[in-house]
N, C-alpha and C positions, 0 to 999 in steps of 0.2 A: 579609584583609590584602593578599593579592596584588592583588586588584582595586583596592584603595585606592592602592597605590603605582604601579600601572600607570596609573591615572587621573592621578595627580599628574605622572608623567613624560610622559604624552600631552599634558597641558596645557602642560607646559614645551616640548614639541616644537612645539605650535601657536604658542606665543609666539615661539620663536626662528626658525622656518624657513618663514614663510608668505609669502615673496615670489617663489615660483615662479609660472609662468604661470597655472596654474589658480586659485591663491589670489588672485593679483593681479587676476584678472578677475571675481572674485565677492565674497568676503567683505571684501575690502579696498577697498570703495567704488568699484570699477571704474575707479579713477584719475580719475574725473570731477572730483573735488574738487581736483585738482592744477592746474587752470587757472582763471584769472580769479578767484582767491581774494584777497579784500581783505587777507589777512594777508601777501601778497607785496609790498605797497607800503610804502614808507617804512621799510624795515628797515635801520637805520643800521649794523648789524653787517656788511652786505654791501658797504660802500664802502671802497675802499682796502685792504681785507683787513688792517686794523690790529688785528683780533681775535686769535684764536689764542694768547693768553696764558691766558685762561680760568680764571685762579686767582681764584675769587670770594671769597677769605677777607676782603678789605678792603671788600667791599660789604655793605650790610645785607641780611639774609635775612628775608623776611616769610613767615610760615606762616599760612595760613587753613585751618582745619578745616571741610570741607564736610559730612562725615558721619563718625560714629565709633560703635563699639559692640563687643559681644562676641558671637561666634558659634562654634559647634562645627563642625569639619570632620573627618569620619571618626573621631569620638570625642575629638578634641583641641580644647580651647578656645583661641581666639585673640582678642586685642584688635586690631581693625582701625581704620584711618582712611583717609579719602579727603581729600587735601589739595591746595591750590593753593600753589605755591611761587614766590616772586619774588626773584631775586638781583639786587640793584641795579637798573639801568635796563633789564635784559634782559626779554624777554617772559615772562609767567607760564608755568609748566609745571605738570604735574599728576602725582601719584604716589599709589600705594596702599601702605600698610604693614600688616604683621601681626606681632604679637609674642605669645609664649606668655603666656596669662593667668596672673597671679601672679608673673611675672618681675619682679624688682626690681634685681638687679645687672646692669651692662652685659654684653652677650653678643654673640657674632658675629652678623652679618647678611649676607644675600646679596641683591644687586640684580640683577634681570632687566631687560634692555632690551627694550622692547615697541614697536617702530616702527610697526606696522600696526594694532594692536588699537584698536577704536573704543570710546570711553567717552561716556556720555550724561549725566553728572552735573556738568559744569563750568559750565553756564549760558551757554556760548558757542554762538552760532548755528552755527558750523562743525561742532560736534559733534552738534548736533541734526539738521543736514542729513545728515551721515555716517551717523547712526543710522537714517535712513530706508532706506538701501540695504545695510546690513550689521548683523549682530547684535552689539550692544554686549557687552563683557565685564561679567559680573555679579560681585557681591561673592563669591558662592559659587564662581564660576569661579576667581577670584583666590585664594581660600582654598585651593582644591584645588591650585593651583600652589605655594602657600606650604607645603603640608603636608609635603613631603619634607624641607624645611629645618626646619620647626617640630618635626618628629619628633625632631630632634637638639638641640632647644632653641635654634635660631637664629631671628632675626628675618628678615623678607623684605620687600623693597620692589620694586614694579613701577614703572619709570620710563617714562612714556608719551611716545613721540616724535611721535605723531600725524602720520604721513606724509601723511595726507589733507588737512592744512592747506595743503600746497603750499609749505612754507617751505624754508629753506636748510640745507646741511650745517653751517653755523656754528650755526644755531638748534638742530640736533640735538645738537651737542656741548654747547651751553649748557644744554639740558634735562637731559642726563645729569650734567653736573658740578654743577648746582644740586641735583639729587636726592642725589648723593653728599655734598655739603656738608650737606644736611639730615640724612642718616644719621650723618655724622661728628659732628654736634652734638646728636644725639638722646640723651637720658639713658639709654635702654635699649639703646644700641649701644656696643660696644667699638670705637672707631675704628681700632684697630690690627688688627682681625680682620673686615674687610669683604671679601666676594667679589663678583665681577661676572661676568655671562655674557650672551651673545647670539649670534644667528645671522644671517649674511649682512649686511643693512643693520644689524641689531641687533648683529652681530659688529663692524662698524665702530664703532657707538656704544659698545660695551663697551671696545674697544681705546683709542679716543680719549677716552672718559670717564676711563679709568685714567691715560692720558698727561697729561691736562690737569686732573686732579682737584685740588681744594684740598689744600694740603700736609698738613692735619690729617685728610684722609679718603682718602688714596691706598690703593686696594685692595691687600690682602695677596696676592690670588690672583685669576686670571681664566681664563675659558674662552671660546673663540670658535669657532663653526662657520663655515666658508667665508667669512671676513670680507673686506670691502674694506679694504685697509690703505694703499694708495698710489693717490691719486686721479689723479695724472698718468698712471700706467700703466693705470688703469681706463678713463679717457677715451680713451686711445690704443687700447685694445682695442675699445671700442665704435665709435669713429669709423672704424676701419679694417676693420670687418666687411665692407663692400661690396667691399673689395679682395681679400677672402679667400673670399667666398661668391658663387657664380655664380647661384644660384636667386633670382630677383627676389622671389618670394613669401616666401622664407625671409628675405631681407634686410629686407623690410617687417615681418615678424614681429619680428625683433630690434629694428628701429627703433621700433616701437610699444611694445615692452616697456620699452626704455631711455629713452624720451622724458621721463617725469617725473623720472627719476634725473638725467639730464643737466641738466634745468631746475634741479633742486635744487643740483647742483654749481655750475652757472654763476652762480647767484645770489650765491654766495660768491666764486668765483674770477674772474668776469668773462668767461668763455669758455673755449674749448679751450686747451691749453697753448701752441699755436703762434700764437694770435691776439694781436695787439697789445694791450697793456694787461692781459692776464690775469695773475693772481698766485695761485699755489698754495701760498704760504707757510703753513706749519702743517699741510698736508694731503698731504705727500709721505712716502715711505718714510724718507728721512733725518730729517725732522722728527719722525716718530713714534718712530723708534729713539732719537733724541737725548733724548726726554722720558720714554719708557716705563721705569718702574721695576718694575712689577708682573710677576711670572712668569705667563705664559699657556700653557695647553694649547690647541692649534689642531687642529681636524679639517678636512681638505680632501681631496676625491677628484679624481682626475686628469681625469675627463671632465665636470667642472662647466662648463656652457656659460653660466652667468650671471655668476659671479665667477671670473676666470682662476685656475687652480691656481698659475700662476707668481706671482701676488700673494703668496700665503702662502709659497711657496718662497723668494722674495726676502727676506721678513721673517724667516723662520727662519734663513737664511744670514747676515743682517745682525745678528741679535741672538741667537746661540745660547745665551747665558747666561740669557736671559729667555723664549725661545720654545721650547716642547717640541711638536714636531709629531706628529700621528698621520695618516699618509698612507694613501690607498687608491689603488694604481696599477694600470695595465693595460699589457700588452705592446704594444697597438696605440695609435697616436696619436689624439688627439681629432679628430673630423671634424665641424666646425660645420655642414656641409651636412645631415647625417643625424641627429645626436644631438638629442633633444628639449631644449627650453628648460627646464632644471632644474638643481638642484645635484647631481643624480646619486644614487648609492647612499648611504644613511644607515642602517647596521645598528643594531639595538636596543642592541648592546653599547656604542655611543658614549655612551649615558646613564650606563652604569656608569663609563666612563672619566671623564666629566665630574664625577660626584659624588665619585669617588675623588680626583680632583685638587683639587676645592674643599674637601671636608669633611675630608680629612686635614690640610690646612693650617689650617683654621678651628677644628677641634675641640680640646678640651683634651688634655693629654698622657696622661691615663689614661681618656679618654672612649671608650665603645664606639661604633663606627661601623657602621651596617647599610647595606650597599650592595645595591641592586636588581641581581639577577643574571639574565641571559637565557642559559640554558645552551647552546642550539643556536647562537645568534648568536655567543657568545663562542668556542665550539668552531670554528665556521666561520672566524672571524677568525684564530684561531691557525693553522688550516690555511693560510690566505692568507699569514700571516707565514712559515711554514715553506717554502711554495712560492716565496717570494722568493729562496731560495737559488739557484735556477736561472735567475735573471734578473740584469740589471745593477744591480738595486736592493738596498739593504741593509735589513734588518729592525731594525737597532739603534735606530731612533727610538722603538720601543715600550718600551725598557728603563725610562725614568722612570715610565711609566704602570703597568707591571707592578709596579714597586717600590712605588708608591702602593697598589695593590691588595694587596700583600703586607705592608703595614703591620700590626704586631701588634695594632692596635686594631680591625681590620676583620673583620667577619663578612658572609657572602654570604647573601642571601635571594632565593629564586626562587618561592615559593608556599607556601600553607598545607600543612603536613605534609611538605614537601620537606626534604631534608637542608640544614643550614646550616653549611657548612664555613667555616673561617677563610679569609680571602683568600689567605693564604700556602699553605694546603693545596690550595686550588683551583688556584693557579698551578703548584704542584708536580705535581699530577695531570694537568693539561692539557699541560704540557711533556713529561711522561713518556709520555703517550698519543700525542700528535700527533707528537712527535719520535722515538717508538719507543725510548726510552732503556732500556737494560738494563745495570745494574739501574736501577729507577725512581729519579727524583730524590726525595730526602727533603725534608721541610718545612724542616729545618735547613740544607739546601744552597741553598735558593731565593735568599736574599739574597746570599750570597757569589758565586753563579754570575752573577746579574744585575749585581752590582757590578763584574764584569770588563768590562762594557760591550758584551757580545755574547751573543746567544742560543746555546744549544748547537747543535752540528752535528747534522743529522738522522742517525739510525741506521736509518731505515726501508729495507727492501730495495728 
């Protein structure tokens, strides 16, 4: 069982977070498909930026099933489908769905945004070309990713952004909202209980999918790893790197990495924010906050060199009622000269936080929820939280996440034969141990203490 769940979460990791330098230079088609691609011509969504409403409810939805069947993943049967979706006049997009075999009543579903993963079953030349330089996702890969949600009786959808087509950010949002509409109209989905998640570029896709979702398919809950949320601020960060980094080799490294992203942004906006005629309507922090209804948990660490930490900070400050952050901070400032191009530290416990946030919202009121638990990672993260006491930073951001873990439906699983404490018992034990509480915190005290809005003060010598 431990191997099964770790595999599912590892696949989720690969889906969400593969735009760092090493991934972007290998499995993600080397970015060679981002230039001279015929899909970049004649895209009417990129003119005048009159898009950005993205509510597809009034447009016809055409669903073409390319393949379907039933397979077992780790002992659980799932009905899967590979589909082509067309919302109105927008370009077709592609999705994978999996539902528990035998399910008849509408149930929750989780959509993962998959910006980089290559697929080879569309019949389009661009996918055939991409498949020559990267390994396409298989049905078994996707079922493995679906497993952790299927285990709780939820459906799963993978929404493919196909970054390698070289299209625009507007097209990315169209892909995601069309897939959400498909889920919202699916007879096996409860449209009031849809979750969405993604990382980095997929984090942008998850946030903007939720913000521009059709009214009948607005996600009930979302999770985003180090997402791009404000494209004006993001472009300003990228274009000013030469003013802040002195090493020419380093500047060139950043420029090479960001080139396909800027191209994608400029196809929609018309250029950098200070260029005549550019228009970022619909893709700024203010636009996102105005439209976003879905409560999101966001993970971001301070030394992220790809998506500025400040992007998520600004979002959390602008929408504190909808954005719950989980921060990883350092006492030393970010040095773009020396830090590697990456999203930085991503501890295993983040997967526990993600599933706690998603599944406690989507599950039924009396449904048992099994969360994957990484004991060492969680313990280390609790030490990090305690040690924030001696810094200018507060640890209070973690309160909603610990409350989700302390939900009375939650049980923690770390491996075959390991203890399976309730989430509440685990939180009580960790707070007592790491904060040196004497007497130790009881299970009954966990929720009342957390609901004060602050972690206990350390009693450690």
